[in-house]
N, C-alpha and C positions, 0 to 999 in steps of 0.2 A: 777143021781142030779148036783148043781149051782156047778161051781166054783167060786169062788169067790177072789183074784188079791189082795194083799196086798197096799196097794199108799201109797207110804211117802210122811211123812208132813218135808220142811224145819222148823224145830221146834228153836225157838232166846228164847233162853232160861233165856234173863236178860234187864231190860234195856238195858242197858252197852253195850250190844253188839250186841243189838238192833243199834244201832247207828250208831259201829262200822261197821258193814253190811253197814245200810243203806248210812249213809256218802264210801263206799266206793262200791257200787250198782251201774252203770251207767244210774240205771230206780228209780235211789230216788224221784224223782221226785214226781213221781206214787203213790211212798210209804206214809202210813195215820201219817199223826204228830206224834204220838206219838206212847209207848210202847206198854199201854192198849188200842189205837182203835185199835192194831196190830194183839193183842190175842183175841177181839173177834173178826173178823175178821174173824181169822183160830177157830176160834171153830164154827161159826158161819158156816163156807164152812162141815168142819167135821160135826157139826149138821144133813147142806141139808142131803150132803150128805149119817151121816152113817139113813136115813130117806127112801132112795134109795136103802137103802142094800147094799155100799158099802166100805167097814174095813180098814182101817187108822190106818198109826206107826207114832209117831212122834218120827222123827229126830236130835236127837241135834246137833245145827248148834255153831262149836268156830270159834266164821273167818276168828282164826289166820290156818286152817284148810280148809277153803274154799280157803282163797285166796293164800297159796297155793294153793290146788289145780284146781282155778283156771290155776292158772301159768301153771303148770303142764300139762295139757291140749289142754293147752292155749283159753282159751274162756273167758269172758267178761262176770262180776257179775252180770246177770242181770236176768233178770224167770230162763229163758229156763239152767242156767250156775246154778240157785240156781233144785232146778227140778230135771235138773239130776247131780247135785250130792247130791237129800236125794237121791236113785230114786242106784244109786251103794252102798251109804252105809248102806242101809237093803236089797243089792244083798253080801252085803258083810259077815253078819248077819248071812246071814246065811249058810252063807261060813265056817263058825266061831263057828254056828253050829251042824253042819254034821261031 
């Protein structure tokens, strides 16, 4: 039996949150210019991953919680931090369900 790992996706649920997180991230210049383009990029990535047999969970990213987490963990707000945040939240979700 093939084991499938759940991949956490840092999901920004609104344009306002997109703007706040983008403005607070050190890699903001690499982001799409609009929230709708960001959503399209992420959804396309998820669709491609699903075609390859990957499994995903969208982790809602609250800007305040994310930036507080970055401070506590001594991370700068960048791609790596967003990935780590999402993975940790997914792990916490699994522990809460046990």
